C-alpha atoms as an extended CHARMM CRD file, in Angstrom:
* protein
*
       265  EXT
         1         1  UNK       CA            123.5490000000      -15.0310000000      -16.3300000000  PROA      1               0.0000000000
         2         2  UNK       CA            122.7000000000      -16.1330000000      -12.8070000000  PROA      2               0.0000000000
         3         3  UNK       CA            119.9490000000      -18.7910000000      -12.8180000000  PROA      3               0.0000000000
         4         4  UNK       CA            116.7780000000      -17.8400000000      -10.9220000000  PROA      4               0.0000000000
         5         5  UNK       CA            116.6290000000      -18.9730000000       -7.3160000000  PROA      5               0.0000000000
         6         6  UNK       CA            113.9360000000      -21.4280000000       -6.3610000000  PROA      6               0.0000000000
         7         7  UNK       CA            112.0370000000      -19.8280000000       -3.4690000000  PROA      7               0.0000000000
         8         8  UNK       CA            109.7290000000      -22.7380000000       -2.8330000000  PROA      8               0.0000000000
         9         9  UNK       CA            111.9170000000      -24.5160000000       -0.2140000000  PROA      9               0.0000000000
        10        10  UNK       CA            112.2050000000      -21.3080000000        1.8030000000  PROA      10              0.0000000000
        11        11  UNK       CA            108.8870000000      -19.6060000000        1.0150000000  PROA      11              0.0000000000
        12        12  UNK       CA            107.0900000000      -20.4750000000        4.2330000000  PROA      12              0.0000000000
        13        13  UNK       CA            109.9620000000      -19.2910000000        6.4510000000  PROA      13              0.0000000000
        14        14  UNK       CA            110.5360000000      -16.1740000000        4.3270000000  PROA      14              0.0000000000
        15        15  UNK       CA            106.8630000000      -15.1770000000        4.5530000000  PROA      15              0.0000000000
        16        16  UNK       CA            106.7790000000      -15.7090000000        8.3330000000  PROA      16              0.0000000000
        17        17  UNK       CA            110.0100000000      -13.7230000000        8.7450000000  PROA      17              0.0000000000
        18        18  UNK       CA            108.8820000000      -10.8860000000        6.4670000000  PROA      18              0.0000000000
        19        19  UNK       CA            105.4800000000      -10.6980000000        8.1610000000  PROA      19              0.0000000000
        20        20  UNK       CA            107.0080000000      -10.6910000000       11.6800000000  PROA      20              0.0000000000
        21        21  UNK       CA            105.2590000000      -13.9090000000       12.6610000000  PROA      21              0.0000000000
        22        22  UNK       CA            108.3820000000      -15.5580000000       14.1620000000  PROA      22              0.0000000000
        23        23  UNK       CA            109.2040000000      -15.4720000000       17.8330000000  PROA      23              0.0000000000
        24        24  UNK       CA            112.3320000000      -13.6300000000       18.8990000000  PROA      24              0.0000000000
        25        25  UNK       CA            114.3230000000      -16.8650000000       19.1800000000  PROA      25              0.0000000000
        26        26  UNK       CA            113.1080000000      -18.0790000000       15.7820000000  PROA      26              0.0000000000
        27        27  UNK       CA            113.9130000000      -14.7280000000       14.2230000000  PROA      27              0.0000000000
        28        28  UNK       CA            117.4460000000      -14.7270000000       15.7310000000  PROA      28              0.0000000000
        29        29  UNK       CA            118.0530000000      -18.2730000000       14.5460000000  PROA      29              0.0000000000
        30        30  UNK       CA            116.7640000000      -17.4060000000       11.0510000000  PROA      30              0.0000000000
        31        31  UNK       CA            119.0210000000      -14.3540000000       10.7970000000  PROA      31              0.0000000000
        32        32  UNK       CA            121.9980000000      -16.4630000000       11.9070000000  PROA      32              0.0000000000
        33        33  UNK       CA            121.2270000000      -19.0450000000        9.2360000000  PROA      33              0.0000000000
        34        34  UNK       CA            121.0730000000      -16.2910000000        6.5560000000  PROA      34              0.0000000000
        35        35  UNK       CA            124.5720000000      -15.2080000000        7.6080000000  PROA      35              0.0000000000
        36        36  UNK       CA            125.8380000000      -18.7450000000        7.2430000000  PROA      36              0.0000000000
        37        37  UNK       CA            123.6970000000      -20.0220000000        4.3170000000  PROA      37              0.0000000000
        38        38  UNK       CA            124.3010000000      -18.1670000000        1.0740000000  PROA      38              0.0000000000
        39        39  UNK       CA            121.3700000000      -19.9190000000       -0.6090000000  PROA      39              0.0000000000
        40        40  UNK       CA            118.9790000000      -18.7690000000        2.1270000000  PROA      40              0.0000000000
        41        41  UNK       CA            120.4070000000      -15.2570000000        2.0070000000  PROA      41              0.0000000000
        42        42  UNK       CA            120.0320000000      -15.1390000000       -1.7660000000  PROA      42              0.0000000000
        43        43  UNK       CA            116.5120000000      -16.5380000000       -1.4670000000  PROA      43              0.0000000000
        44        44  UNK       CA            115.6190000000      -13.7860000000        1.0260000000  PROA      44              0.0000000000
        45        45  UNK       CA            116.9740000000      -11.0780000000       -1.2860000000  PROA      45              0.0000000000
        46        46  UNK       CA            115.0390000000      -12.5600000000       -4.1890000000  PROA      46              0.0000000000
        47        47  UNK       CA            111.9180000000      -12.7140000000       -2.0360000000  PROA      47              0.0000000000
        48        48  UNK       CA            112.3410000000       -9.0300000000       -1.0830000000  PROA      48              0.0000000000
        49        49  UNK       CA            112.6730000000       -8.0450000000       -4.7230000000  PROA      49              0.0000000000
        50        50  UNK       CA            109.6860000000      -10.1730000000       -5.6060000000  PROA      50              0.0000000000
        51        51  UNK       CA            107.4770000000       -8.6490000000       -2.9100000000  PROA      51              0.0000000000
        52        52  UNK       CA            108.6940000000       -5.1560000000       -3.8160000000  PROA      52              0.0000000000
        53        53  UNK       CA            107.6890000000       -5.8040000000       -7.4010000000  PROA      53              0.0000000000
        54        54  UNK       CA            104.3250000000       -7.0810000000       -6.2290000000  PROA      54              0.0000000000
        55        55  UNK       CA            103.8180000000       -3.9580000000       -4.1190000000  PROA      55              0.0000000000
        56        56  UNK       CA            104.7250000000       -1.7590000000       -7.0650000000  PROA      56              0.0000000000
        57        57  UNK       CA            102.3930000000       -3.6290000000       -9.3660000000  PROA      57              0.0000000000
        58        58  UNK       CA             99.6390000000       -3.5340000000       -6.7640000000  PROA      58              0.0000000000
        59        59  UNK       CA            100.2190000000        0.1560000000       -6.1720000000  PROA      59              0.0000000000
        60        60  UNK       CA            100.2790000000        0.8740000000       -9.8730000000  PROA      60              0.0000000000
        61        61  UNK       CA             97.0810000000       -1.1090000000      -10.3820000000  PROA      61              0.0000000000
        62        62  UNK       CA             95.4470000000        0.6920000000       -7.4780000000  PROA      62              0.0000000000
        63        63  UNK       CA             96.4920000000        4.0180000000       -8.9580000000  PROA      63              0.0000000000
        64        64  UNK       CA             95.1840000000        2.9660000000      -12.3350000000  PROA      64              0.0000000000
        65        65  UNK       CA             91.8360000000        2.0170000000      -10.8200000000  PROA      65              0.0000000000
        66        66  UNK       CA             91.7490000000        5.2820000000       -8.9100000000  PROA      66              0.0000000000
        67        67  UNK       CA             92.5000000000        7.2880000000      -12.0400000000  PROA      67              0.0000000000
        68        68  UNK       CA             89.9200000000        5.3090000000      -13.9450000000  PROA      68              0.0000000000
        69        69  UNK       CA             87.3760000000        5.9720000000      -11.1970000000  PROA      69              0.0000000000
        70        70  UNK       CA             88.3090000000        9.6620000000      -11.2190000000  PROA      70              0.0000000000
        71        71  UNK       CA             87.8920000000        9.8090000000      -14.9780000000  PROA      71              0.0000000000
        72        72  UNK       CA             84.5270000000        8.1310000000      -14.6480000000  PROA      72              0.0000000000
        73        73  UNK       CA             83.4190000000       10.6100000000      -11.9910000000  PROA      73              0.0000000000
        74        74  UNK       CA             84.6480000000       13.5100000000      -14.1370000000  PROA      74              0.0000000000
        75        75  UNK       CA             82.7520000000       12.1130000000      -17.1120000000  PROA      75              0.0000000000
        76        76  UNK       CA             79.6420000000       11.7370000000      -14.9700000000  PROA      76              0.0000000000
        77        77  UNK       CA             80.0660000000       15.2990000000      -13.7230000000  PROA      77              0.0000000000
        78        78  UNK       CA             80.4580000000       16.5900000000      -17.2730000000  PROA      78              0.0000000000
        79        79  UNK       CA             77.3790000000       14.6250000000      -18.3400000000  PROA      79              0.0000000000
        80        80  UNK       CA             75.4420000000       16.0420000000      -15.3920000000  PROA      80              0.0000000000
        81        81  UNK       CA             76.5650000000       19.5920000000      -16.2320000000  PROA      81              0.0000000000
        82        82  UNK       CA             75.5910000000       19.0470000000      -19.8580000000  PROA      82              0.0000000000
        83        83  UNK       CA             72.1460000000       17.7950000000      -18.7870000000  PROA      83              0.0000000000
        84        84  UNK       CA             71.7150000000       20.7960000000      -16.4950000000  PROA      84              0.0000000000
        85        85  UNK       CA             72.6810000000       23.1600000000      -19.3030000000  PROA      85              0.0000000000
        86        86  UNK       CA             70.2710000000       21.4290000000      -21.6910000000  PROA      86              0.0000000000
        87        87  UNK       CA             67.4790000000       21.6910000000      -19.1300000000  PROA      87              0.0000000000
        88        88  UNK       CA             68.2960000000       25.3550000000      -18.5990000000  PROA      88              0.0000000000
        89        89  UNK       CA             68.2510000000       25.9980000000      -22.3280000000  PROA      89              0.0000000000
        90        90  UNK       CA             64.9470000000       24.1610000000      -22.6930000000  PROA      90              0.0000000000
        91        91  UNK       CA             63.5290000000       26.1270000000      -19.7690000000  PROA      91              0.0000000000
        92        92  UNK       CA             64.7840000000       29.3920000000      -21.2600000000  PROA      92              0.0000000000
        93        93  UNK       CA             63.3060000000       28.4660000000      -24.6260000000  PROA      93              0.0000000000
        94        94  UNK       CA             59.9750000000       27.5730000000      -23.0080000000  PROA      94              0.0000000000
        95        95  UNK       CA             59.9430000000       30.8300000000      -21.0420000000  PROA      95              0.0000000000
        96        96  UNK       CA             60.9230000000       32.7190000000      -24.1820000000  PROA      96              0.0000000000
        97        97  UNK       CA             58.1120000000       31.1170000000      -26.1670000000  PROA      97              0.0000000000
        98        98  UNK       CA             55.6410000000       31.6720000000      -23.3180000000  PROA      98              0.0000000000
        99        99  UNK       CA             56.7360000000       35.3030000000      -22.9910000000  PROA      99              0.0000000000
       100       100  UNK       CA             56.4210000000       35.7960000000      -26.7280000000  PROA      100             0.0000000000
       101       101  UNK       CA             52.9380000000       34.2850000000      -26.7800000000  PROA      101             0.0000000000
       102       102  UNK       CA             51.9440000000       36.3880000000      -23.7620000000  PROA      102             0.0000000000
       103       103  UNK       CA             53.2280000000       39.5530000000      -25.4460000000  PROA      103             0.0000000000
       104       104  UNK       CA             51.2710000000       38.7110000000      -28.5860000000  PROA      104             0.0000000000
       105       105  UNK       CA             48.1030000000       38.0980000000      -26.5520000000  PROA      105             0.0000000000
       106       106  UNK       CA             48.5570000000       41.3030000000      -24.5350000000  PROA      106             0.0000000000
       107       107  UNK       CA             49.3280000000       43.2720000000      -27.6910000000  PROA      107             0.0000000000
       108       108  UNK       CA             46.2780000000       41.8610000000      -29.4520000000  PROA      108             0.0000000000
       109       109  UNK       CA             44.0860000000       42.5840000000      -26.4300000000  PROA      109             0.0000000000
       110       110  UNK       CA             45.3790000000       46.1690000000      -26.2570000000  PROA      110             0.0000000000
       111       111  UNK       CA             44.8490000000       46.6140000000      -29.9670000000  PROA      111             0.0000000000
       112       112  UNK       CA             41.3010000000       45.2990000000      -29.7520000000  PROA      112             0.0000000000
       113       113  UNK       CA             40.6380000000       47.4940000000      -26.7180000000  PROA      113             0.0000000000
       114       114  UNK       CA             42.2110000000       50.6830000000      -28.0420000000  PROA      114             0.0000000000
       115       115  UNK       CA             41.2580000000       50.4930000000      -31.7040000000  PROA      115             0.0000000000
       116       116  UNK       CA             38.2250000000       52.5180000000      -32.7380000000  PROA      116             0.0000000000
       117       117  UNK       CA             35.1570000000       50.3420000000      -32.6520000000  PROA      117             0.0000000000
       118       118  UNK       CA             32.8430000000       50.7680000000      -35.5750000000  PROA      118             0.0000000000
       119       119  UNK       CA             29.3100000000       50.6180000000      -34.2860000000  PROA      119             0.0000000000
       120       120  UNK       CA             26.6550000000       48.7710000000      -36.1900000000  PROA      120             0.0000000000
       121       121  UNK       CA             23.6080000000       50.8640000000      -37.1920000000  PROA      121             0.0000000000
       122       122  UNK       CA             21.5680000000       49.3270000000      -34.3680000000  PROA      122             0.0000000000
       123       123  UNK       CA             24.3580000000       49.9340000000      -31.8240000000  PROA      123             0.0000000000
       124       124  UNK       CA             24.7360000000       53.5340000000      -32.9540000000  PROA      124             0.0000000000
       125       125  UNK       CA             20.9750000000       54.0660000000      -32.7680000000  PROA      125             0.0000000000
       126       126  UNK       CA             20.8060000000       52.6440000000      -29.2570000000  PROA      126             0.0000000000
       127       127  UNK       CA             23.7360000000       54.8060000000      -28.1620000000  PROA      127             0.0000000000
       128       128  UNK       CA             22.5640000000       58.1200000000      -29.5810000000  PROA      128             0.0000000000
       129       129  UNK       CA             18.7920000000       58.1290000000      -29.8080000000  PROA      129             0.0000000000
       130       130  UNK       CA             16.9970000000       59.6030000000      -26.8040000000  PROA      130             0.0000000000
       131       131  UNK       CA             13.3180000000       58.6060000000      -26.9810000000  PROA      131             0.0000000000
       132       132  UNK       CA             10.6190000000       60.9290000000      -25.7900000000  PROA      132             0.0000000000
       133       133  UNK       CA              9.5000000000       59.8330000000      -22.3000000000  PROA      133             0.0000000000
       134       134  UNK       CA              5.8710000000       60.3780000000      -23.2470000000  PROA      134             0.0000000000
       135       135  UNK       CA              3.1740000000       62.1840000000      -21.3210000000  PROA      135             0.0000000000
       136       136  UNK       CA              2.5450000000       61.2180000000      -17.7200000000  PROA      136             0.0000000000
       137       137  UNK       CA             -0.8010000000       59.7040000000      -16.8310000000  PROA      137             0.0000000000
       138       138  UNK       CA             -1.6410000000       62.7060000000      -14.6650000000  PROA      138             0.0000000000
       139       139  UNK       CA             -1.0760000000       65.0290000000      -17.6430000000  PROA      139             0.0000000000
       140       140  UNK       CA             -3.2060000000       62.9580000000      -20.0130000000  PROA      140             0.0000000000
       141       141  UNK       CA             -5.9750000000       62.6710000000      -17.4430000000  PROA      141             0.0000000000
       142       142  UNK       CA             -6.1060000000       66.4570000000      -17.1720000000  PROA      142             0.0000000000
       143       143  UNK       CA             -6.8160000000       66.6060000000      -20.9070000000  PROA      143             0.0000000000
       144       144  UNK       CA             -9.7950000000       64.3220000000      -20.4200000000  PROA      144             0.0000000000
       145       145  UNK       CA             -8.7840000000       62.4270000000      -23.5640000000  PROA      145             0.0000000000
       146       146  UNK       CA             -9.1890000000       58.7600000000      -22.6920000000  PROA      146             0.0000000000
       147       147  UNK       CA             -7.6190000000       57.5170000000      -25.9260000000  PROA      147             0.0000000000
       148       148  UNK       CA             -4.5330000000       59.6680000000      -25.3110000000  PROA      148             0.0000000000
       149       149  UNK       CA             -4.3080000000       58.3130000000      -21.7550000000  PROA      149             0.0000000000
       150       150  UNK       CA             -4.5480000000       54.7580000000      -23.0740000000  PROA      150             0.0000000000
       151       151  UNK       CA             -1.9880000000       55.4240000000      -25.8200000000  PROA      151             0.0000000000
       152       152  UNK       CA              0.5360000000       56.8390000000      -23.3460000000  PROA      152             0.0000000000
       153       153  UNK       CA              0.0230000000       53.9470000000      -20.9460000000  PROA      153             0.0000000000
       154       154  UNK       CA              0.7140000000       51.4960000000      -23.7640000000  PROA      154             0.0000000000
       155       155  UNK       CA              3.7000000000       53.5760000000      -24.8900000000  PROA      155             0.0000000000
       156       156  UNK       CA              5.2140000000       53.4840000000      -21.3950000000  PROA      156             0.0000000000
       157       157  UNK       CA              4.7040000000       49.7050000000      -21.3080000000  PROA      157             0.0000000000
       158       158  UNK       CA              6.5210000000       49.2250000000      -24.6220000000  PROA      158             0.0000000000
       159       159  UNK       CA              3.3290000000       48.2330000000      -26.4300000000  PROA      159             0.0000000000
       160       160  UNK       CA              4.0650000000       50.3760000000      -29.4590000000  PROA      160             0.0000000000
       161       161  UNK       CA              1.6970000000       48.7700000000      -32.0290000000  PROA      161             0.0000000000
       162       162  UNK       CA             -1.1900000000       49.1150000000      -29.5670000000  PROA      162             0.0000000000
       163       163  UNK       CA             -0.1460000000       52.6660000000      -28.7040000000  PROA      163             0.0000000000
       164       164  UNK       CA             -0.1110000000       53.5430000000      -32.4150000000  PROA      164             0.0000000000
       165       165  UNK       CA             -3.6180000000       52.1360000000      -32.8740000000  PROA      165             0.0000000000
       166       166  UNK       CA             -4.8550000000       54.2220000000      -29.9590000000  PROA      166             0.0000000000
       167       167  UNK       CA             -3.1810000000       57.3760000000      -31.3590000000  PROA      167             0.0000000000
       168       168  UNK       CA             -4.8280000000       56.8400000000      -34.7480000000  PROA      168             0.0000000000
       169       169  UNK       CA             -8.2470000000       56.6300000000      -33.1410000000  PROA      169             0.0000000000
       170       170  UNK       CA             -7.8410000000       60.1230000000      -31.7050000000  PROA      170             0.0000000000
       171       171  UNK       CA             -9.6360000000       62.7350000000      -33.7580000000  PROA      171             0.0000000000
       172       172  UNK       CA             -8.0040000000       66.0530000000      -34.6120000000  PROA      172             0.0000000000
       173       173  UNK       CA            -10.9010000000       67.7550000000      -32.9430000000  PROA      173             0.0000000000
       174       174  UNK       CA            -10.0630000000       66.2150000000      -29.5470000000  PROA      174             0.0000000000
       175       175  UNK       CA             -6.2930000000       66.9180000000      -29.6200000000  PROA      175             0.0000000000
       176       176  UNK       CA             -4.1770000000       69.7160000000      -31.0350000000  PROA      176             0.0000000000
       177       177  UNK       CA             -2.5830000000       68.8930000000      -34.4020000000  PROA      177             0.0000000000
       178       178  UNK       CA              0.9950000000       69.4010000000      -33.1410000000  PROA      178             0.0000000000
       179       179  UNK       CA              0.4570000000       66.9350000000      -30.2580000000  PROA      179             0.0000000000
       180       180  UNK       CA             -1.2650000000       64.4080000000      -32.5110000000  PROA      180             0.0000000000
       181       181  UNK       CA              1.4650000000       64.5700000000      -35.1600000000  PROA      181             0.0000000000
       182       182  UNK       CA              4.2930000000       64.6330000000      -32.6370000000  PROA      182             0.0000000000
       183       183  UNK       CA              3.2370000000       61.7030000000      -30.4550000000  PROA      183             0.0000000000
       184       184  UNK       CA              2.1760000000       59.6250000000      -33.4410000000  PROA      184             0.0000000000
       185       185  UNK       CA              5.6470000000       60.2490000000      -34.8890000000  PROA      185             0.0000000000
       186       186  UNK       CA              7.5500000000       59.2960000000      -31.7170000000  PROA      186             0.0000000000
       187       187  UNK       CA              5.4480000000       56.1330000000      -31.3260000000  PROA      187             0.0000000000
       188       188  UNK       CA              6.2820000000       55.1630000000      -34.9170000000  PROA      188             0.0000000000
       189       189  UNK       CA              9.9530000000       55.8690000000      -34.2500000000  PROA      189             0.0000000000
       190       190  UNK       CA              9.9080000000       53.6210000000      -31.1730000000  PROA      190             0.0000000000
       191       191  UNK       CA              8.2620000000       50.9780000000      -33.3310000000  PROA      191             0.0000000000
       192       192  UNK       CA             11.2800000000       51.3650000000      -35.6550000000  PROA      192             0.0000000000
       193       193  UNK       CA              9.1860000000       52.6860000000      -38.5150000000  PROA      193             0.0000000000
       194       194  UNK       CA             11.3440000000       55.7340000000      -39.1240000000  PROA      194             0.0000000000
       195       195  UNK       CA             10.0730000000       56.2480000000      -42.6740000000  PROA      195             0.0000000000
       196       196  UNK       CA              6.4640000000       56.7160000000      -41.5660000000  PROA      196             0.0000000000
       197       197  UNK       CA              7.5950000000       58.6890000000      -38.5170000000  PROA      197             0.0000000000
       198       198  UNK       CA              9.2890000000       61.3180000000      -40.7180000000  PROA      198             0.0000000000
       199       199  UNK       CA              5.9910000000       62.4810000000      -42.1910000000  PROA      199             0.0000000000
       200       200  UNK       CA              4.3450000000       63.0960000000      -38.8200000000  PROA      200             0.0000000000
       201       201  UNK       CA              7.4200000000       64.6640000000      -37.2430000000  PROA      201             0.0000000000
       202       202  UNK       CA              7.9290000000       67.0070000000      -40.2070000000  PROA      202             0.0000000000
       203       203  UNK       CA              4.3470000000       68.2130000000      -39.8170000000  PROA      203             0.0000000000
       204       204  UNK       CA              4.7950000000       68.6410000000      -36.0670000000  PROA      204             0.0000000000
       205       205  UNK       CA              8.0110000000       70.6390000000      -36.5440000000  PROA      205             0.0000000000
       206       206  UNK       CA              6.2070000000       73.0580000000      -38.8970000000  PROA      206             0.0000000000
       207       207  UNK       CA              3.2560000000       73.8290000000      -36.6400000000  PROA      207             0.0000000000
       208       208  UNK       CA              3.4340000000       77.5670000000      -35.9900000000  PROA      208             0.0000000000
       209       209  UNK       CA              3.9540000000       78.5610000000      -32.3730000000  PROA      209             0.0000000000
       210       210  UNK       CA              4.0360000000       74.9400000000      -31.1800000000  PROA      210             0.0000000000
       211       211  UNK       CA              5.9910000000       74.1350000000      -28.0190000000  PROA      211             0.0000000000
       212       212  UNK       CA              6.6740000000       70.7190000000      -29.5260000000  PROA      212             0.0000000000
       213       213  UNK       CA              8.2780000000       72.0050000000      -32.7380000000  PROA      213             0.0000000000
       214       214  UNK       CA             11.8370000000       71.9760000000      -31.3780000000  PROA      214             0.0000000000
       215       215  UNK       CA             11.4750000000       68.4590000000      -29.9580000000  PROA      215             0.0000000000
       216       216  UNK       CA              9.8620000000       67.2930000000      -33.2010000000  PROA      216             0.0000000000
       217       217  UNK       CA             12.8490000000       68.6460000000      -35.1000000000  PROA      217             0.0000000000
       218       218  UNK       CA             15.2550000000       66.4500000000      -33.0700000000  PROA      218             0.0000000000
       219       219  UNK       CA             13.2200000000       63.2800000000      -33.6180000000  PROA      219             0.0000000000
       220       220  UNK       CA             12.8360000000       64.1930000000      -37.3020000000  PROA      220             0.0000000000
       221       221  UNK       CA             16.6190000000       64.4720000000      -37.6530000000  PROA      221             0.0000000000
       222       222  UNK       CA             17.0840000000       61.1010000000      -35.9550000000  PROA      222             0.0000000000
       223       223  UNK       CA             14.4020000000       59.5370000000      -38.2010000000  PROA      223             0.0000000000
       224       224  UNK       CA             16.2200000000       60.9290000000      -41.2480000000  PROA      224             0.0000000000
       225       225  UNK       CA             19.4880000000       59.4220000000      -39.9880000000  PROA      225             0.0000000000
       226       226  UNK       CA             17.7860000000       56.0870000000      -39.2920000000  PROA      226             0.0000000000
       227       227  UNK       CA             16.5420000000       55.9360000000      -42.8820000000  PROA      227             0.0000000000
       228       228  UNK       CA             19.9270000000       56.8560000000      -44.3720000000  PROA      228             0.0000000000
       229       229  UNK       CA             19.1910000000       60.4840000000      -45.2770000000  PROA      229             0.0000000000
       230       230  UNK       CA             22.4830000000       61.6710000000      -43.8140000000  PROA      230             0.0000000000
       231       231  UNK       CA             22.7440000000       65.1650000000      -45.3860000000  PROA      231             0.0000000000
       232       232  UNK       CA             19.1680000000       66.0230000000      -44.3330000000  PROA      232             0.0000000000
       233       233  UNK       CA             19.7080000000       64.4740000000      -40.9000000000  PROA      233             0.0000000000
       234       234  UNK       CA             22.9140000000       66.4480000000      -40.3280000000  PROA      234             0.0000000000
       235       235  UNK       CA             21.2590000000       69.7110000000      -41.3470000000  PROA      235             0.0000000000
       236       236  UNK       CA             18.2320000000       69.0840000000      -39.1290000000  PROA      236             0.0000000000
       237       237  UNK       CA             20.3060000000       68.0430000000      -36.1130000000  PROA      237             0.0000000000
       238       238  UNK       CA             22.6420000000       71.0110000000      -36.6540000000  PROA      238             0.0000000000
       239       239  UNK       CA             19.6130000000       73.2930000000      -36.2590000000  PROA      239             0.0000000000
       240       240  UNK       CA             18.7600000000       71.5340000000      -32.9940000000  PROA      240             0.0000000000
       241       241  UNK       CA             22.3760000000       71.7230000000      -31.7730000000  PROA      241             0.0000000000
       242       242  UNK       CA             22.4720000000       75.4830000000      -32.4350000000  PROA      242             0.0000000000
       243       243  UNK       CA             19.2500000000       76.1440000000      -30.5180000000  PROA      243             0.0000000000
       244       244  UNK       CA             19.9840000000       76.7830000000      -26.8400000000  PROA      244             0.0000000000
       245       245  UNK       CA             16.2710000000       76.5330000000      -26.0600000000  PROA      245             0.0000000000
       246       246  UNK       CA             15.8720000000       73.0860000000      -27.5290000000  PROA      246             0.0000000000
       247       247  UNK       CA             15.7390000000       70.3850000000      -24.7860000000  PROA      247             0.0000000000
       248       248  UNK       CA             17.5670000000       67.9960000000      -27.1380000000  PROA      248             0.0000000000
       249       249  UNK       CA             20.4980000000       70.3250000000      -27.8680000000  PROA      249             0.0000000000
       250       250  UNK       CA             23.0450000000       68.1580000000      -25.9700000000  PROA      250             0.0000000000
       251       251  UNK       CA             21.8200000000       64.9530000000      -27.6260000000  PROA      251             0.0000000000
       252       252  UNK       CA             22.0620000000       66.5130000000      -31.0890000000  PROA      252             0.0000000000
       253       253  UNK       CA             25.6040000000       67.7510000000      -30.4360000000  PROA      253             0.0000000000
       254       254  UNK       CA             26.6550000000       64.3400000000      -29.1730000000  PROA      254             0.0000000000
       255       255  UNK       CA             25.6130000000       62.4610000000      -32.2970000000  PROA      255             0.0000000000
       256       256  UNK       CA             27.0240000000       65.1550000000      -34.5980000000  PROA      256             0.0000000000
       257       257  UNK       CA             30.4520000000       64.8160000000      -32.9610000000  PROA      257             0.0000000000
       258       258  UNK       CA             30.7520000000       61.1570000000      -33.9610000000  PROA      258             0.0000000000
       259       259  UNK       CA             32.6170000000       61.1130000000      -37.2810000000  PROA      259             0.0000000000
       260       260  UNK       CA             31.6440000000       57.4840000000      -37.7620000000  PROA      260             0.0000000000
       261       261  UNK       CA             28.0160000000       58.6300000000      -37.9910000000  PROA      261             0.0000000000
       262       262  UNK       CA             28.5740000000       61.9140000000      -39.8210000000  PROA      262             0.0000000000
       263       263  UNK       CA             31.9720000000       61.7700000000      -41.5740000000  PROA      263             0.0000000000
       264       264  UNK       CA             33.8890000000       65.0230000000      -41.9950000000  PROA      264             0.0000000000
       265       265  UNK       CA             34.9540000000       66.0430000000      -45.4710000000  PROA      265             0.0000000000
């Protein structure tokens, strides 16, 4: 086995020659020496192999670093893609949850809006009862009945207890019985005393030849409904609804059409 050549005595010259740092004369002299000096020639060949090995190692190391860097960038890219996908999934989940909640809210709102609303007794009464407007002051003044004028003024002002007191002070001799019964009944009904109102309105509805009988019948039916006498109320209001001459025909038909008020069998 050939012993390794010691490059140290020639290293400086070999490096300058390999790097092209010699002048032309130095380079020519060095080449001539290599032709004549086997040790120098062998040292140069060893140096070339050594530098070639170094270049290979350096190139291999560079490639390794490049591949490592590429792997790192690929890993980073994969991590970034994974993060993006996770964010997208979270966003989709959030939108899905939000959409689901919105659909539930909209559905609930539609259900609440479209479902039949059961009116309370007071709501139903406010919706369907049409109070008598009362006599105008000019009409009461023509009668010359001061108590009736006062009662109607109080009635128009919503002073129902006072209006009732005034009506009760009117004597039957100064006002026709049908008018006295009728207006006392409607005042009681506005005062929400439907039980007492029924008595007066029943009397008014039975006055023979009275122009107020038909109107009294409507208010009687509503008073019966207000006090829970549904069969009697339905029968009374049906009579009003069938009478084309009754001014409350439309109002009677309206309340009779509500099955929540008068259920059908």
